[in-house]
TIMI-2910 file (N, C-alpha, C, CB; in pm, 1 decimal, decimal comma, always signed):
<rs>
+----------+----------+----------+----------+----------+----------+----------+----------+----------+----------+----------+----------+------+
!      n_x !      n_y !      n_z !     ca_x !     ca_y !     ca_z !      c_x !      c_y !      c_z !     cb_x !     cb_y !     cb_z ! resn !
+----------+----------+----------+----------+----------+----------+----------+----------+----------+----------+----------+----------+------+
! -22489,3 !  +2128,5 !  -7303,0 ! -22401,2 !  +2052,6 !  -7204,9 ! -22307,5 !  +1973,2 !  -7287,4 ! -22483,7 !  +1956,5 !  -7105,2 !  Leu !
! -22355,4 !  +1896,8 !  -7372,2 ! -22262,2 !  +1818,3 !  -7453,4 ! -22162,8 !  +1905,3 !  -7532,8 ! -22340,5 !  +1730,5 !  -7549,4 !  Glu !
! -22202,8 !  +2012,7 !  -7581,1 ! -22108,9 !  +2105,4 !  -7658,3 ! -21997,9 !  +2154,9 !  -7561,6 ! -22190,1 !  +2234,0 !  -7721,4 !  Thr !
! -22041,6 !  +2182,0 !  -7443,4 ! -21936,2 !  +2217,7 !  -7334,3 ! -21835,0 !  +2107,5 !  -7315,4 ! -22005,2 !  +2244,8 !  -7193,7 !  Lys !
! -21900,2 !  +1992,3 !  -7307,7 ! -21814,4 !  +1868,3 !  -7281,2 ! -21715,7 !  +1859,2 !  -7400,2 ! -21906,3 !  +1728,1 !  -7268,6 !  Ile !
! -21762,5 !  +1864,4 !  -7520,8 ! -21672,4 !  +1848,8 !  -7645,1 ! -21569,0 !  +1957,1 !  -7639,7 ! -21755,0 !  +1859,2 !  -7784,9 !  Ser !
! -21613,0 !  +2084,6 !  -7607,2 ! -21508,3 !  +2195,3 !  -7611,7 ! -21399,6 !  +2151,8 !  -7496,7 ! -21580,6 !  +2354,8 !  -7579,8 !  Glu !
! -21441,1 !  +2110,1 !  -7384,2 ! -21346,6 !  +2081,4 !  -7279,6 ! -21259,7 !  +1956,2 !  -7325,8 ! -21423,9 !  +2054,3 !  -7140,8 !  Leu !
! -21307,0 !  +1865,9 !  -7391,8 ! -21238,8 !  +1741,4 !  -7429,3 ! -21133,6 !  +1779,4 !  -7538,5 ! -21344,3 !  +1629,8 !  -7482,9 !  Glu !
! -21175,9 !  +1877,3 !  -7616,7 ! -21081,4 !  +1924,0 !  -7718,1 ! -20964,7 !  +2008,8 !  -7660,1 ! -21156,6 !  +2005,4 !  -7821,9 !  Ala !
! -21004,4 !  +2084,5 !  -7549,9 ! -20902,7 !  +2162,3 !  -7482,2 ! -20800,4 !  +2060,9 !  -7414,8 ! -20970,8 !  +2260,9 !  -7373,8 !  Lys !
! -20871,6 !  +1954,7 !  -7342,8 ! -20773,6 !  +1856,0 !  -7287,6 ! -20694,5 !  +1784,8 !  -7389,8 ! -20842,4 !  +1754,6 !  -7205,8 !  Val !
! -20742,8 !  +1750,3 !  -7506,3 ! -20672,8 !  +1687,8 !  -7622,9 ! -20552,2 !  +1783,9 !  -7655,0 ! -20775,3 !  +1669,1 !  -7754,9 !  Gln !
! -20597,7 !  +1913,1 !  -7681,4 ! -20483,3 !  +2006,2 !  -7715,6 ! -20391,4 !  +2021,7 !  -7619,6 ! -20523,2 !  +2133,1 !  -7747,6 !  Ser !
! -20414,8 !  +2031,0 !  -7490,9 ! -20326,6 !  +2032,6 !  -7381,3 ! -20223,5 !  +1912,4 !  -7381,9 ! -20409,0 !  +2032,2 !  -7256,1 !  Ser !
! -20285,2 !  +1798,8 !  -7392,6 ! -20211,3 !  +1667,8 !  -7400,4 ! -20108,9 !  +1673,6 !  -7516,2 ! -20313,4 !  +1545,0 !  -7422,9 !  Glu !
! -20159,1 !  +1712,2 !  -7638,4 ! -20073,0 !  +1722,5 !  -7748,6 ! -19954,0 !  +1824,5 !  -7733,2 ! -20154,8 !  +1757,4 !  -7863,7 !  Thr !
! -19986,0 !  +1933,5 !  -7674,8 ! -19885,0 !  +2031,6 !  -7630,3 ! -19771,8 !  +1972,4 !  -7541,8 ! -19954,8 !  +2141,9 !  -7553,3 !  Lys !
! -19827,2 !  +1913,1 !  -7440,2 ! -19752,2 !  +1843,3 !  -7340,7 ! -19657,6 !  +1740,3 !  -7407,3 ! -19847,5 !  +1775,5 !  -7241,6 !  Ala !
! -19718,4 !  +1659,9 !  -7488,4 ! -19635,0 !  +1551,3 !  -7554,9 ! -19522,6 !  +1618,2 !  -7648,1 ! -19733,3 !  +1451,6 !  -7646,1 !  Gln !
! -19562,2 !  +1721,5 !  -7722,0 ! -19475,6 !  +1801,0 !  -7798,3 ! -19352,9 !  +1854,0 !  -7712,6 ! -19556,1 !  +1915,3 !  -7857,7 !  Ser !
! -19391,9 !  +1918,5 !  -7604,3 ! -19277,0 !  +1980,9 !  -7516,3 ! -19195,8 !  +1870,3 !  -7463,9 ! -19331,5 !  +2069,6 !  -7390,9 !  Leu !
! -19267,5 !  +1746,2 !  -7423,3 ! -19170,1 !  +1641,0 !  -7369,0 ! -19083,7 !  +1592,3 !  -7477,6 ! -19243,5 !  +1518,7 !  -7304,6 !  Leu !
! -19149,0 !  +1572,6 !  -7597,8 ! -19051,1 !  +1521,3 !  -7711,4 ! -18937,4 !  +1618,5 !  -7736,5 ! -19128,9 !  +1500,6 !  -7851,8 !  Ser !
! -18969,2 !  +1743,7 !  -7737,2 ! -18858,1 !  +1846,2 !  -7756,3 ! -18756,3 !  +1842,1 !  -7645,1 ! -18915,9 !  +1989,9 !  -7763,9 !  Gln !
! -18805,1 !  +1832,3 !  -7531,2 ! -18713,2 !  +1811,6 !  -7414,6 ! -18619,4 !  +1693,6 !  -7418,8 ! -18792,4 !  +1797,7 !  -7294,2 !  Gln !
! -18684,4 !  +1586,3 !  -7466,7 ! -18605,3 !  +1452,5 !  -7496,3 ! -18511,2 !  +1474,3 !  -7591,4 ! -18689,1 !  +1337,1 !  -7544,9 !  Lys !
! -18538,4 !  +1538,5 !  -7706,2 ! -18458,1 !  +1557,7 !  -7807,3 ! -18332,9 !  +1646,0 !  -7779,1 ! -18535,4 !  +1607,8 !  -7907,4 !  Asn !
! -18362,5 !  +1758,4 !  -7700,9 ! -18251,6 !  +1836,9 !  -7648,8 ! -18154,5 !  +1764,4 !  -7556,2 ! -18305,5 !  +1951,1 !  -7578,1 !  Lys !
! -18221,2 !  +1675,2 !  -7474,5 ! -18139,1 !  +1604,2 !  -7384,8 ! -18049,4 !  +1498,3 !  -7454,3 ! -18225,2 !  +1541,1 !  -7282,6 !  Glu !
! -18109,8 !  +1450,5 !  -7565,2 ! -18043,6 !  +1345,4 !  -7650,4 ! -17918,8 !  +1412,6 !  -7720,6 ! -18149,8 !  +1284,3 !  -7763,2 !  Lys !
! -17936,6 !  +1541,2 !  -7771,8 ! -17848,0 !  +1602,8 !  -7849,7 ! -17728,6 !  +1643,3 !  -7741,1 ! -17919,7 !  +1726,2 !  -7930,7 !  Gln !
! -17771,3 !  +1684,1 !  -7633,5 ! -17674,4 !  +1723,6 !  -7535,5 ! -17586,8 !  +1609,4 !  -7482,9 ! -17744,0 !  +1787,5 !  -7423,6 !  Lys !
! -17655,1 !  +1494,8 !  -7466,7 ! -17587,3 !  +1351,0 !  -7434,5 ! -17497,3 !  +1312,6 !  -7558,2 ! -17708,4 !  +1224,3 !  -7409,6 !  Thr !
! -17542,5 !  +1338,7 !  -7682,8 ! -17469,3 !  +1302,3 !  -7802,1 ! -17334,7 !  +1385,6 !  -7812,8 ! -17560,6 !  +1325,5 !  -7928,1 !  Asp !
! -17353,6 !  +1519,7 !  -7780,6 ! -17245,4 !  +1608,2 !  -7783,8 ! -17134,9 !  +1579,1 !  -7671,7 ! -17300,9 !  +1747,0 !  -7770,8 !  Val !
! -17191,3 !  +1552,5 !  -7550,9 ! -17093,2 !  +1510,3 !  -7439,3 ! -17035,0 !  +1379,3 !  -7478,9 ! -17164,0 !  +1496,6 !  -7293,9 !  Glu !
! -17106,2 !  +1285,2 !  -7525,8 ! -17046,1 !  +1161,5 !  -7558,1 ! -16938,5 !  +1171,7 !  -7669,5 ! -17152,3 !  +1067,0 !  -7597,4 !  Ser !
! -16967,8 !  +1261,8 !  -7759,0 ! -16861,7 !  +1295,6 !  -7864,9 ! -16740,4 !  +1348,2 !  -7807,1 ! -16910,8 !  +1396,9 !  -7964,8 !  Ala !
! -16765,4 !  +1437,2 !  -7720,8 ! -16655,9 !  +1506,8 !  -7654,0 ! -16567,7 !  +1412,3 !  -7556,6 ! -16717,7 !  +1625,3 !  -7572,6 !  Glu !
! -16639,6 !  +1327,9 !  -7493,5 ! -16558,7 !  +1227,7 !  -7412,6 ! -16479,9 !  +1131,4 !  -7506,5 ! -16655,7 !  +1141,4 !  -7316,5 !  Val !
! -16548,1 !  +1100,6 !  -7608,6 ! -16462,4 !  +1009,0 !  -7704,3 ! -16355,8 !  +1072,0 !  -7767,1 ! -16539,9 !   +951,0 !  -7813,1 !  Lys !
! -16356,3 !  +1207,0 !  -7789,2 ! -16257,8 !  +1280,6 !  -7852,3 ! -16130,9 !  +1290,5 !  -7748,2 ! -16318,7 !  +1423,7 !  -7895,8 !  Arg !
! -16171,5 !  +1312,8 !  -7617,4 ! -16082,1 !  +1335,5 !  -7507,5 ! -16015,0 !  +1200,2 !  -7488,5 ! -16156,8 !  +1388,5 !  -7376,0 !  Leu !
! -16094,7 !  +1094,6 !  -7494,6 ! -16035,2 !   +960,8 !  -7451,9 ! -15931,4 !   +934,8 !  -7579,6 ! -16163,7 !   +828,8 !  -7430,6 !  Asn !
! -15965,6 !   +949,1 !  -7703,1 ! -15868,2 !   +942,9 !  -7821,7 ! -15750,8 !  +1022,5 !  -7803,9 ! -15930,7 !   +987,6 !  -7948,2 !  Thr !
! -15760,8 !  +1145,5 !  -7762,0 ! -15649,6 !  +1232,1 !  -7739,0 ! -15549,3 !  +1175,9 !  -7631,7 ! -15702,3 !  +1367,8 !  -7697,0 !  Glu !
! -15616,7 !  +1139,9 !  -7524,6 ! -15553,7 !  +1085,4 !  -7410,5 ! -15460,4 !   +971,5 !  -7455,3 ! -15658,3 !  +1037,6 !  -7309,4 !  Ser !
! -15520,9 !   +867,3 !  -7520,5 ! -15451,7 !   +742,9 !  -7577,9 ! -15340,7 !   +777,4 !  -7662,0 ! -15544,9 !   +656,8 !  -7659,3 !  Ala !
! -15356,6 !   +882,7 !  -7749,1 ! -15254,1 !   +925,6 !  -7835,3 ! -15132,1 !   +982,9 !  -7749,7 ! -15312,0 !  +1031,3 !  -7934,3 !  Lys !
! -15165,2 !  +1060,4 !  -7650,7 ! -15073,2 !  +1127,0 !  -7566,4 ! -14984,0 !  +1018,7 !  -7492,8 ! -15151,0 !  +1219,2 !  -7465,5 !  Met !
! -15059,7 !   +911,3 !  -7435,4 ! -14997,2 !   +803,0 !  -7357,0 ! -14901,8 !   +723,9 !  -7462,4 ! -15115,8 !   +702,2 !  -7287,0 !  Lys !
! -14940,9 !   +712,9 !  -7580,7 ! -14851,8 !   +654,1 !  -7681,0 ! -14728,9 !   +720,6 !  -7700,9 ! -14913,3 !   +646,1 !  -7803,8 !  Lys !
! -14743,8 !   +856,9 !  -7716,5 ! -14636,4 !   +932,0 !  -7738,6 ! -14537,0 !   +945,8 !  -7623,1 ! -14681,5 !  +1052,4 !  -7778,8 !  Glu !
! -14598,1 !   +950,2 !  -7488,6 ! -14511,2 !   +942,6 !  -7376,2 ! -14439,9 !   +817,6 !  -7369,7 ! -14581,9 !   +962,5 !  -7255,6 !  Ile !
! -14490,1 !   +702,5 !  -7410,0 ! -14418,0 !   +571,5 !  -7396,6 ! -14306,0 !   +574,7 !  -7514,2 ! -14527,1 !   +437,1 !  -7412,1 !  Glu !
! -14339,6 !   +630,1 !  -7624,2 ! -14243,1 !   +629,8 !  -7745,1 ! -14127,3 !   +714,2 !  -7694,3 ! -14310,3 !   +694,1 !  -7888,8 !  Thr !
! -14157,9 !   +844,5 !  -7625,8 ! -14047,2 !   +927,4 !  -7583,1 ! -13957,9 !   +867,6 !  -7473,4 ! -14100,5 !  +1055,2 !  -7536,4 !  Leu !
! -14033,1 !   +789,3 !  -7380,7 ! -13961,6 !   +709,3 !  -7284,2 ! -13854,4 !   +610,1 !  -7338,4 ! -14060,0 !   +634,6 !  -7208,6 !  Lys !
! -13906,2 !   +532,0 !  -7439,6 ! -13821,6 !   +442,7 !  -7511,8 ! -13705,2 !   +506,9 !  -7577,3 ! -13897,6 !   +374,1 !  -7609,7 !  Arg !
! -13737,6 !   +614,2 !  -7650,2 ! -13619,3 !   +688,4 !  -7712,0 ! -13523,9 !   +741,5 !  -7612,8 ! -13665,5 !   +804,5 !  -7796,0 !  Arg !
! -13577,4 !   +793,6 !  -7498,6 ! -13495,1 !   +858,2 !  -7391,6 ! -13394,8 !   +738,9 !  -7347,0 ! -13593,7 !   +918,2 !  -7260,1 !  Asn !
! -13457,8 !   +629,8 !  -7317,1 ! -13371,0 !   +524,8 !  -7262,7 ! -13273,0 !   +483,4 !  -7364,4 ! -13450,1 !   +405,0 !  -7216,0 !  Lys !
! -13312,2 !   +458,8 !  -7496,0 ! -13209,5 !   +428,4 !  -7589,6 ! -13092,9 !   +530,3 !  -7600,5 ! -13271,7 !   +413,2 !  -7718,4 !  Lys !
! -13125,4 !   +669,8 !  -7588,0 ! -13029,3 !   +770,7 !  -7595,2 ! -12942,1 !   +756,1 !  -7471,7 ! -13093,8 !   +908,8 !  -7606,6 !  Leu !
! -12986,9 !   +746,9 !  -7364,3 ! -12912,2 !   +726,4 !  -7238,1 ! -12814,6 !   +614,1 !  -7248,8 ! -13006,5 !   +699,0 !  -7123,3 !  Gln !
! -12878,5 !   +498,8 !  -7303,2 ! -12767,6 !   +393,1 !  -7326,5 ! -12666,9 !   +423,3 !  -7423,0 ! -12822,6 !   +268,1 !  -7369,1 !  Glu !
! -12704,3 !   +476,2 !  -7535,9 ! -12586,8 !   +515,9 !  -7628,4 ! -12498,4 !   +618,2 !  -7590,4 ! -12631,8 !   +556,7 !  -7751,1 !  Thr !
! -12550,3 !   +715,6 !  -7494,1 ! -12445,9 !   +806,8 !  -7436,4 ! -12354,3 !   +732,0 !  -7346,8 ! -12508,9 !   +922,8 !  -7357,7 !  Ile !
! -12418,2 !   +647,8 !  -7261,3 ! -12334,7 !   +571,4 !  -7168,0 ! -12240,4 !   +481,6 !  -7224,2 ! -12412,2 !   +498,0 !  -7082,9 !  Lys !
! -12278,0 !   +419,0 !  -7341,4 ! -12177,7 !   +331,5 !  -7414,2 ! -12067,5 !   +414,7 !  -7471,8 ! -12244,9 !   +249,9 !  -7529,2 !  Thr !
! -12094,8 !   +541,7 !  -7534,4 ! -11993,3 !   +619,5 !  -7590,3 ! -11905,0 !   +673,8 !  -7496,2 ! -12043,7 !   +718,6 !  -7665,1 !  Lys !
! -11951,8 !   +717,8 !  -7372,2 ! -11877,5 !   +776,1 !  -7263,3 ! -11791,5 !   +662,5 !  -7217,5 ! -11969,5 !   +835,9 !  -7147,7 !  Val !
! -11838,6 !   +543,8 !  -7187,8 ! -11762,0 !   +432,8 !  -7143,1 ! -11648,0 !   +403,2 !  -7227,6 ! -11842,3 !   +318,5 !  -7132,6 !  Asp !
! -11673,1 !   +407,1 !  -7367,2 ! -11570,6 !   +370,2 !  -7472,2 ! -11473,7 !   +487,1 !  -7475,2 ! -11636,9 !   +343,6 !  -7620,8 !  Ser !
! -11506,3 !   +609,5 !  -7462,4 ! -11412,3 !   +722,6 !  -7457,5 ! -11316,9 !   +704,5 !  -7319,1 ! -11502,1 !   +869,7 !  -7456,9 !  Glu !
! -11384,1 !   +665,5 !  -7214,1 ! -11301,5 !   +650,9 !  -7090,4 ! -11202,5 !   +538,5 !  -7101,1 ! -11390,1 !   +626,7 !  -6968,6 !  Leu !
! -11264,0 !   +430,2 !  -7161,4 ! -11169,3 !   +308,9 !  -7185,6 ! -11049,8 !   +345,9 !  -7276,4 ! -11249,5 !   +186,8 !  -7255,3 !  Asp !
! -11080,8 !   +424,5 !  -7390,1 ! -10967,4 !   +460,5 !  -7469,7 ! -10869,0 !   +556,2 !  -7407,0 ! -11013,8 !   +516,3 !  -7591,5 !  Asp !
! -10926,9 !   +646,3 !  -7308,9 ! -10833,8 !   +735,1 !  -7236,3 ! -10740,4 !   +645,8 !  -7142,7 ! -10917,7 !   +845,2 !  -7149,0 !  Leu !
! -10823,4 !   +558,2 !  -7074,8 ! -10727,9 !   +468,2 !  -6984,5 ! -10622,6 !   +394,2 !  -7052,5 ! -10805,1 !   +363,9 !  -6910,6 !  Asp !
! -10673,1 !   +342,3 !  -7174,7 ! -10562,5 !   +268,5 !  -7257,8 ! -10437,7 !   +366,1 !  -7284,1 ! -10625,7 !   +217,4 !  -7407,2 !  Leu !
! -10465,4 !   +494,6 !  -7326,0 ! -10371,9 !   +586,6 !  -7364,0 ! -10279,3 !   +628,1 !  -7241,1 ! -10443,9 !   +703,9 !  -7424,9 !  Glu !
! -10346,3 !   +635,6 !  -7122,4 ! -10268,2 !   +666,0 !  -7002,0 ! -10183,7 !   +543,4 !  -6967,8 ! -10361,6 !   +705,9 !  -6881,3 !  Met !
! -10227,4 !   +428,4 !  -6988,2 ! -10159,0 !   +307,0 !  -6956,6 ! -10031,7 !   +300,4 !  -7055,0 ! -10259,8 !   +178,9 !  -6972,8 !  Asp !
! -10054,3 !   +330,8 !  -7180,1 !  -9953,9 !   +328,9 !  -7284,2 !  -9844,7 !   +439,4 !  -7258,9 ! -10022,6 !   +349,1 !  -7422,8 !  Asp !
!  -9878,3 !   +545,1 !  -7218,5 !  -9801,0 !   +663,0 !  -7211,2 !  -9667,1 !   +646,8 !  -7143,3 !  -9876,8 !   +763,6 !  -7144,7 !  Ala !
!  -9639,6 !   +581,5 !  -7038,3 !  -9508,1 !   +555,2 !  -6982,3 !  -9423,7 !   +471,2 !  -7081,9 !  -9521,6 !   +482,0 !  -6845,2 !  Pro !
!  -9490,0 !   +371,7 !  -7128,5 !  -9407,2 !   +270,9 !  -7220,9 !  -9372,1 !   +344,1 !  -7349,9 !  -9494,3 !   +130,6 !  -7259,5 !  Arg !
!  -9452,3 !   +430,2 !  -7394,8 !  -9416,5 !   +507,3 !  -7503,6 !  -9293,8 !   +607,7 !  -7489,2 !  -9532,6 !   +577,5 !  -7539,1 !  Lys !
!  -9312,0 !   +660,3 !  -7374,5 !  -9209,3 !   +760,6 !  -7333,9 !  -9074,8 !   +692,4 !  -7312,9 !  -9252,1 !   +835,3 !  -7202,8 !  Leu !
!  -9075,0 !   +573,7 !  -7248,0 !  -8957,5 !   +485,0 !  -7231,1 !  -8897,1 !   +423,1 !  -7360,0 !  -8996,2 !   +374,0 !  -7140,7 !  Asn !
!  -8993,5 !   +403,1 !  -7455,9 !  -8948,2 !   +338,6 !  -7578,4 !  -8874,0 !   +435,4 !  -7665,0 !  -9064,2 !   +279,6 !  -7654,6 !  Gly !
!  -8891,5 !   +568,7 !  -7642,2 !  -8823,7 !   +662,3 !  -7740,8 !  -8679,8 !   +665,9 !  -7728,6 !  -8871,7 !   +801,0 !  -7726,4 !  Lys !
!  -8616,6 !   +692,8 !  -7834,6 !  -8457,3 !   +702,2 !  -7828,8 !  -8425,4 !   +821,8 !  -7753,4 !  -8384,2 !   +711,8 !  -7975,6 !  Ser !
!  -8323,2 !   +824,1 !  -7677,8 !  -8282,3 !   +934,6 !  -7609,7 !  -8199,7 !  +1022,3 !  -7706,3 !  -8206,6 !   +894,2 !  -7486,4 !  Glu !
!  -8199,2 !  +1144,3 !  -7679,6 !  -8122,8 !  +1236,4 !  -7755,9 !  -7989,2 !  +1260,9 !  -7686,2 !  -8199,9 !  +1365,9 !  -7776,2 !  Val !
!  -7895,3 !  +1235,9 !  -7754,0 !  -7749,3 !  +1259,8 !  -7696,7 !  -7694,7 !  +1391,1 !  -7749,8 !  -7644,6 !  +1138,9 !  -7739,6 !  His !
!  -7661,7 !  +1476,6 !  -7655,4 !  -7593,0 !  +1612,7 !  -7691,5 !  -7460,2 !  +1604,1 !  -7639,1 !  -7665,5 !  +1743,6 !  -7631,6 !  Val !
!  -7373,8 !  +1636,8 !  -7721,3 !  -7226,9 !  +1647,9 !  -7680,8 !  -7201,4 !  +1768,3 !  -7604,2 !  -7133,8 !  +1648,8 !  -7800,7 !  Ser !
!  -7094,0 !  +1770,2 !  -7522,1 !  -7066,1 !  +1890,0 !  -7447,6 !  -7019,4 !  +1995,1 !  -7551,1 !  -6957,7 !  +1864,1 !  -7333,9 !  Thr !
!  -6963,7 !  +1960,9 !  -7659,9 !  -6925,4 !  +2051,5 !  -7771,1 !  -7055,4 !  +2121,5 !  -7821,5 !  -6852,1 !  +1969,7 !  -7891,3 !  Glu !
!  -7158,5 !  +2047,5 !  -7853,8 !  -7279,7 !  +2101,8 !  -7903,8 !  -7329,1 !  +2201,5 !  -7811,3 !  -7380,0 !  +1998,9 !  -7927,4 !  Asp !
!  -7324,0 !  +2181,6 !  -7675,7 !  -7387,9 !  +2264,6 !  -7583,6 !  -7307,0 !  +2390,5 !  -7560,6 !  -7411,7 !  +2191,6 !  -7457,7 !  Leu !
!  -7164,6 !  +2380,6 !  -7585,7 !  -7080,4 !  +2494,9 !  -7583,1 !  -7108,7 !  +2586,9 !  -7702,8 !  -6936,1 !  +2451,8 !  -7580,9 !  Glu !
!  -7137,7 !  +2523,9 !  -7815,5 !  -7159,2 !  +2597,7 !  -7937,8 !  -7300,4 !  +2667,0 !  -7922,7 !  -7150,9 !  +2499,7 !  -8067,4 !  Lys !
!  -7390,9 !  +2606,1 !  -7863,4 !  -7523,5 !  +2666,4 !  -7845,2 !  -7513,3 !  +2782,4 !  -7765,4 !  -7620,1 !  +2575,2 !  -7784,8 !  Ala !
!  -7431,2 !  +2764,1 !  -7659,5 !  -7408,8 !  +2885,3 !  -7557,4 !  -7349,3 !  +2999,0 !  -7627,0 !  -7311,4 !  +2848,2 !  -7434,5 !  Ala !
+----------+----------+----------+----------+----------+----------+----------+----------+----------+----------+----------+----------+------+
</rs>
C-alpha cells in the first residue's frame, strides 16, 4: 500500500511539474507577444510623431510660401499701377512731331 501511495505521489508530483512547466511556457509566450505588441505600438507612436512634425513643418513652409507669393504679387501690382499712373504723363511729356505739308506731299 505504501508503494502504491509513493507511486501516486510521484505521479502527482510529475503532473504538478508538467503543469508548472506548461504554465511557465504560456506566460513566456504571452510576455513575448506583449513585448512584440509593445514594440510595435512604440514604433507606430514614433512614426506618428515624426509625421506630425513633418506636417507642421510643411504647414509653416506653405504659409511662408503663400506670404512670399502674396508679397510678390502685390509688389508687381503696385508696379503696374505706378506704370499706368505714369503713362499719361509720359505720353504728354514727349515732344510732338511736326510734319510739314511739303513733307506729306513728298511722301505721297
